[in-house]
DRENFIVO-685921 format. One record per atom (N, C-alpha, C): residue number from 1; x, y, z; atom name; chain. Coordinates in Angstrom, 1 decimal. Example, Ala and Ser with C-alpha at 12.3 -4.5 7.8 and 13.67 -1.06 7.14 Angstrom:
i_east_north_up_at_ch
1_13.2_-5.7_7.8_N_A $
1_12.3_-4.5_7.8_CA_A $
1_13.2_-3.3_7.8_C_A $
2_12.8_-2.2_7.1_N_A $
2_13.7_-1.1_7.1_CA_A $
2_12.9_0.0_7.9_C_A $
END
This chain:
i_east_north_up_at_ch
1_81.6_137.9_55.1_N_A $
1_80.2_137.6_54.9_CA_A $
1_79.8_138.0_53.4_C_A $
2_80.3_139.2_53.0_N_A $
2_80.0_139.7_51.6_CA_A $
2_80.6_138.7_50.6_C_A $
3_81.8_138.2_50.9_N_A $
3_82.5_137.3_50.0_CA_A $
3_81.6_136.0_49.9_C_A $
4_81.1_135.5_51.0_N_A $
4_80.3_134.3_50.9_CA_A $
4_79.0_134.5_50.1_C_A $
5_78.4_135.7_50.3_N_A $
5_77.2_136.0_49.6_CA_A $
5_77.4_136.1_48.1_C_A $
6_78.6_136.7_47.7_N_A $
6_78.9_136.8_46.3_CA_A $
6_79.2_135.5_45.7_C_A $
7_79.8_134.6_46.4_N_A $
7_80.1_133.3_45.9_CA_A $
7_78.8_132.5_45.7_C_A $
8_77.9_132.6_46.7_N_A $
8_76.6_131.9_46.6_CA_A $
8_75.8_132.4_45.4_C_A $
9_75.8_133.8_45.2_N_A $
9_75.1_134.3_44.1_CA_A $
9_75.7_133.8_42.8_C_A $
10_77.0_133.8_42.7_N_A $
10_77.7_133.3_41.5_CA_A $
10_77.3_131.9_41.2_C_A $
11_77.3_131.0_42.2_N_A $
11_77.0_129.6_42.0_CA_A $
11_75.6_129.4_41.6_C_A $
12_74.6_130.2_42.1_N_A $
12_73.2_130.1_41.7_CA_A $
12_73.1_130.5_40.3_C_A $
13_73.7_131.6_39.9_N_A $
13_73.7_132.0_38.5_CA_A $
13_74.3_131.0_37.6_C_A $
14_75.5_130.4_38.0_N_A $
14_76.2_129.4_37.2_CA_A $
14_75.3_128.2_37.0_C_A $
15_74.7_127.6_38.1_N_A $
15_73.9_126.4_38.0_CA_A $
15_72.6_126.6_37.3_C_A $
16_72.0_127.8_37.4_N_A $
16_70.8_128.0_36.7_CA_A $
16_71.0_128.1_35.2_C_A $
17_72.2_128.6_34.8_N_A $
17_72.5_128.6_33.4_CA_A $
17_72.7_127.2_32.8_C_A $
18_72.9_126.3_33.6_N_A $
18_73.1_124.9_33.2_CA_A $
18_71.8_124.2_33.0_C_A $
19_70.7_124.7_33.5_N_A $
19_69.4_124.0_33.4_CA_A $
19_68.8_124.3_32.0_C_A $
20_68.2_123.3_31.4_N_A $
20_67.5_123.6_30.2_CA_A $
20_66.0_123.8_30.5_C_A $
21_65.2_124.2_29.4_N_A $
21_63.8_124.5_29.6_CA_A $
21_63.1_123.3_30.2_C_A $
22_63.4_122.1_29.9_N_A $
22_62.7_121.0_30.5_CA_A $
22_62.9_120.9_32.0_C_A $
23_64.1_121.2_32.5_N_A $
23_64.3_121.2_33.9_CA_A $
23_63.6_122.4_34.6_C_A $
24_63.4_123.5_33.9_N_A $
24_62.7_124.6_34.5_CA_A $
24_61.2_124.4_34.5_C_A $
25_60.7_123.6_33.5_N_A $
25_59.3_123.4_33.4_CA_A $
25_59.0_121.9_33.5_C_A $
26_59.0_121.3_34.7_N_A $
26_58.9_119.9_34.8_CA_A $
26_57.6_119.3_34.2_C_A $
27_56.6_120.2_34.1_N_A $
27_55.3_119.7_33.5_CA_A $
27_55.4_119.4_32.0_C_A $
28_56.5_119.8_31.4_N_A $
28_56.7_119.5_30.0_CA_A $
28_57.7_118.4_29.7_C_A $
29_58.1_117.7_30.8_N_A $
29_59.1_116.7_30.6_CA_A $
29_58.5_115.5_29.9_C_A $
30_59.4_114.8_29.1_N_A $
30_59.0_113.6_28.4_CA_A $
30_58.5_112.5_29.4_C_A $
31_59.1_112.5_30.6_N_A $
31_58.7_111.5_31.6_CA_A $
31_57.2_111.6_31.9_C_A $
32_56.6_112.7_31.7_N_A $
32_55.2_112.9_32.0_CA_A $
32_54.3_112.6_30.7_C_A $
33_54.9_112.3_29.6_N_A $
33_54.2_112.0_28.4_CA_A $
33_54.1_110.5_28.3_C_A $
34_52.9_110.0_28.3_N_A $
34_52.7_108.5_28.3_CA_A $
34_53.4_107.9_27.0_C_A $
35_53.8_106.7_27.2_N_A $
35_54.6_106.0_26.1_CA_A $
35_53.8_105.9_24.8_C_A $
36_52.4_105.7_24.9_N_A $
36_51.6_105.6_23.7_CA_A $
36_51.6_107.0_23.0_C_A $
37_51.6_108.1_23.8_N_A $
37_51.6_109.4_23.2_CA_A $
37_53.0_109.8_22.6_C_A $
38_54.0_109.3_23.2_N_A $
38_55.4_109.5_22.7_CA_A $
38_55.5_108.9_21.3_C_A $
39_54.9_107.7_21.2_N_A $
39_54.9_106.9_19.9_CA_A $
39_54.1_107.7_18.9_C_A $
40_53.0_108.2_19.3_N_A $
40_52.1_108.9_18.3_CA_A $
40_52.8_110.2_17.9_C_A $
41_53.5_110.9_18.8_N_A $
41_54.2_112.1_18.4_CA_A $
41_55.3_111.8_17.5_C_A $
42_56.0_110.7_17.7_N_A $
42_57.0_110.2_16.8_CA_A $
42_56.5_110.0_15.4_C_A $
43_55.3_109.4_15.3_N_A $
43_54.6_109.2_14.0_CA_A $
43_54.3_110.5_13.3_C_A $
44_53.7_111.4_14.0_N_A $
44_53.3_112.6_13.3_CA_A $
44_54.4_113.7_13.1_C_A $
45_55.5_113.5_13.8_N_A $
45_56.5_114.6_13.7_CA_A $
45_57.2_114.7_12.4_C_A $
46_57.0_113.7_11.5_N_A $
46_57.6_113.8_10.2_CA_A $
46_56.5_113.7_9.1_C_A $
47_55.2_113.7_9.5_N_A $
47_54.1_113.5_8.6_CA_A $
47_53.6_114.9_8.2_C_A $
48_53.8_115.3_6.9_N_A $
48_53.5_116.6_6.5_CA_A $
48_52.0_117.1_6.8_C_A $
49_51.0_116.2_6.7_N_A $
49_49.7_116.7_7.0_CA_A $
49_49.6_117.2_8.5_C_A $
50_50.5_116.8_9.3_N_A $
50_50.5_117.3_10.7_CA_A $
50_51.3_118.5_10.9_C_A $
51_51.8_119.2_9.9_N_A $
51_52.6_120.4_10.0_CA_A $
51_51.9_121.3_11.0_C_A $
52_52.7_121.9_11.9_N_A $
52_52.3_122.9_12.8_CA_A $
52_51.3_122.4_13.9_C_A $
53_51.3_121.1_14.0_N_A $
53_50.4_120.5_15.1_CA_A $
53_51.0_120.7_16.5_C_A $
54_50.1_120.6_17.5_N_A $
54_50.5_120.8_18.8_CA_A $
54_49.8_119.7_19.7_C_A $
55_50.4_119.3_20.7_N_A $
55_49.8_118.3_21.6_CA_A $
55_49.7_118.9_23.0_C_A $
56_48.4_118.8_23.5_N_A $
56_48.1_119.4_24.8_CA_A $
56_47.6_118.3_25.7_C_A $
57_47.7_118.6_27.0_N_A $
57_47.1_117.8_28.0_CA_A $
57_46.2_118.7_28.8_C_A $
58_45.0_118.2_29.1_N_A $
58_44.0_118.9_29.9_CA_A $
58_43.6_117.9_31.1_C_A $
59_43.0_118.5_32.1_N_A $
59_42.4_117.7_33.1_CA_A $
59_40.9_117.9_32.9_C_A $
60_40.1_116.8_32.8_N_A $
60_38.7_116.9_32.7_CA_A $
60_38.1_115.7_33.5_C_A $
61_37.1_116.0_34.3_N_A $
61_36.5_114.9_35.1_CA_A $
61_37.6_114.2_35.9_C_A $
62_38.6_114.9_36.4_N_A $
62_39.7_114.4_37.3_CA_A $
62_40.5_113.4_36.6_C_A $
63_40.6_113.4_35.2_N_A $
63_41.5_112.6_34.4_CA_A $
63_42.2_113.4_33.4_C_A $
64_43.3_112.9_32.9_N_A $
64_44.0_113.6_31.9_CA_A $
64_43.4_113.2_30.5_C_A $
65_43.3_114.2_29.7_N_A $
65_42.8_114.1_28.3_CA_A $
65_43.9_114.7_27.4_C_A $
66_44.2_114.0_26.4_N_A $
66_45.3_114.5_25.5_CA_A $
66_44.6_114.9_24.1_C_A $
67_45.1_116.0_23.6_N_A $
67_44.5_116.6_22.4_CA_A $
67_45.6_116.9_21.4_C_A $
68_45.5_116.3_20.2_N_A $
68_46.4_116.6_19.1_CA_A $
68_45.7_117.6_18.2_C_A $
69_46.2_118.8_18.3_N_A $
69_45.6_119.9_17.5_CA_A $
69_46.3_119.9_16.1_C_A $
70_45.5_119.7_15.1_N_A $
70_46.0_119.6_13.7_CA_A $
70_45.4_120.8_13.0_C_A $
71_46.1_121.9_12.8_N_A $
71_45.5_123.1_12.2_CA_A $
71_45.0_122.9_10.8_C_A $
72_45.5_121.9_10.1_N_A $
72_45.0_121.7_8.7_CA_A $
72_43.7_120.9_8.6_C_A $
73_43.2_120.5_9.7_N_A $
73_41.9_119.8_9.7_CA_A $
73_40.7_120.8_10.0_C_A $
74_39.6_120.4_9.5_N_A $
74_38.4_121.2_9.6_CA_A $
74_37.8_121.2_11.0_C_A $
75_38.1_120.2_11.8_N_A $
75_37.5_120.1_13.2_CA_A $
75_38.6_120.4_14.2_C_A $
76_38.3_121.1_15.3_N_A $
76_39.2_121.5_16.2_CA_A $
76_39.7_120.4_17.1_C_A $
77_38.7_119.5_17.6_N_A $
77_39.1_118.5_18.5_CA_A $
77_38.9_117.1_17.8_C_A $
78_39.6_116.9_16.7_N_A $
78_39.5_115.7_15.9_CA_A $
78_40.2_114.5_16.7_C_A $
79_41.3_114.8_17.3_N_A $
79_42.1_113.8_18.0_CA_A $
79_42.1_114.0_19.5_C_A $
80_41.2_113.5_20.2_N_A $
80_41.1_113.5_21.7_CA_A $
80_41.4_112.1_22.2_C_A $
81_42.2_112.0_23.2_N_A $
81_42.5_110.6_23.7_CA_A $
81_42.4_110.6_25.2_C_A $
82_42.0_109.5_25.7_N_A $
82_42.0_109.2_27.2_CA_A $
82_43.4_109.0_27.7_C_A $
83_43.5_108.9_29.0_N_A $
83_44.8_108.7_29.6_CA_A $
83_45.6_107.5_29.1_C_A $
84_44.8_106.4_28.7_N_A $
84_45.4_105.2_28.3_CA_A $
84_45.5_105.1_26.8_C_A $
85_45.2_106.2_26.1_N_A $
85_45.4_106.2_24.6_CA_A $
85_44.3_105.9_23.8_C_A $
86_43.1_105.6_24.4_N_A $
86_41.9_105.3_23.6_CA_A $
86_41.3_106.6_23.0_C_A $
87_40.9_106.6_21.8_N_A $
87_40.2_107.7_21.2_CA_A $
87_38.9_108.0_21.9_C_A $
88_38.7_109.3_22.2_N_A $
88_37.5_109.7_22.9_CA_A $
88_36.4_110.1_21.9_C_A $
89_35.4_109.3_21.8_N_A $
89_34.3_109.6_20.9_CA_A $
89_33.2_110.2_21.8_C_A $
90_33.2_111.5_22.0_N_A $
90_32.3_112.1_22.9_CA_A $
90_30.9_112.4_22.2_C_A $
91_29.9_112.3_23.0_N_A $
91_28.6_112.7_22.6_CA_A $
91_28.6_114.2_22.5_C_A $
92_27.6_114.9_21.9_N_A $
92_27.5_116.3_21.9_CA_A $
92_27.5_116.9_23.3_C_A $
93_26.8_116.3_24.2_N_A $
93_26.7_116.7_25.6_CA_A $
93_28.0_116.6_26.3_C_A $
94_28.7_115.5_26.1_N_A $
94_30.1_115.3_26.7_CA_A $
94_31.1_116.3_26.1_C_A $
95_31.0_116.5_24.8_N_A $
95_31.9_117.4_24.1_CA_A $
95_31.7_118.8_24.7_C_A $
96_30.5_119.3_24.8_N_A $
96_30.3_120.6_25.4_CA_A $
96_30.7_120.7_26.9_C_A $
97_30.6_119.6_27.6_N_A $
97_31.0_119.6_29.0_CA_A $
97_32.6_119.7_29.0_C_A $
98_33.2_118.9_28.1_N_A $
98_34.7_119.0_28.0_CA_A $
98_35.2_120.4_27.7_C_A $
99_34.6_121.0_26.7_N_A $
99_35.0_122.4_26.3_CA_A $
99_34.8_123.4_27.4_C_A $
100_33.7_123.2_28.1_N_A $
100_33.4_124.1_29.2_CA_A $
100_34.2_123.9_30.5_C_A $
101_34.5_122.6_30.8_N_A $
101_35.2_122.3_32.1_CA_A $
101_36.6_121.8_32.0_C_A $
102_37.2_121.7_30.8_N_A $
102_38.6_121.3_30.8_CA_A $
102_39.4_122.4_31.5_C_A $
103_40.5_121.9_32.1_N_A $
103_41.4_122.9_32.8_CA_A $
103_42.8_122.4_32.8_C_A $
104_43.7_123.3_33.3_N_A $
104_45.1_123.0_33.4_CA_A $
104_45.7_122.6_32.0_C_A $
105_45.5_123.4_31.0_N_A $
105_46.1_123.1_29.7_CA_A $
105_47.6_123.2_29.8_C_A $
106_48.2_122.2_29.2_N_A $
106_49.7_122.2_29.2_CA_A $
106_50.1_121.8_27.7_C_A $
107_50.9_122.6_27.1_N_A $
107_51.5_122.3_25.8_CA_A $
107_52.6_121.3_26.0_C_A $
108_52.4_120.1_25.5_N_A $
108_53.4_119.0_25.7_CA_A $
108_54.4_118.9_24.5_C_A $
109_53.9_119.2_23.3_N_A $
109_54.8_119.1_22.1_CA_A $
109_54.3_120.0_21.0_C_A $
110_55.2_120.5_20.2_N_A $
110_54.9_121.4_19.1_CA_A $
110_55.7_121.1_17.9_C_A $
111_55.1_121.1_16.7_N_A $
111_55.8_120.8_15.5_CA_A $
111_56.9_121.8_15.3_C_A $
112_58.1_121.3_14.9_N_A $
112_59.2_122.2_14.7_CA_A $
112_59.5_122.2_13.2_C_A $
113_59.8_123.3_12.7_N_A $
113_60.2_123.4_11.3_CA_A $
113_61.7_123.7_11.2_C_A $
114_62.4_122.6_11.4_N_A $
114_63.9_122.7_11.5_CA_A $
114_64.5_122.6_10.1_C_A $
END
């Protein structure tokens, strides 16, 4: 019995070491990043004005909203996109509602300084 338990523990440790961060955090997988956003990330990933940018997904009004945070810009929510990739031009009222009621923030991508 002890031998079986030790073998099972060893296999669990062995297989968990084979998993990468994407497998451990399925919410961050590229499969969940829409194609239009993958293309946008590809564009900005080598564009110096986007240095240190981050891409987030939020839920707001039961829909996904995507935010490209660009720290070198003067506005915080310059690039907000709907689920299908359309730029969200929110009224002041909608913007305040978004800021107050957005939830489930997930970091999808971060600029790397390789």
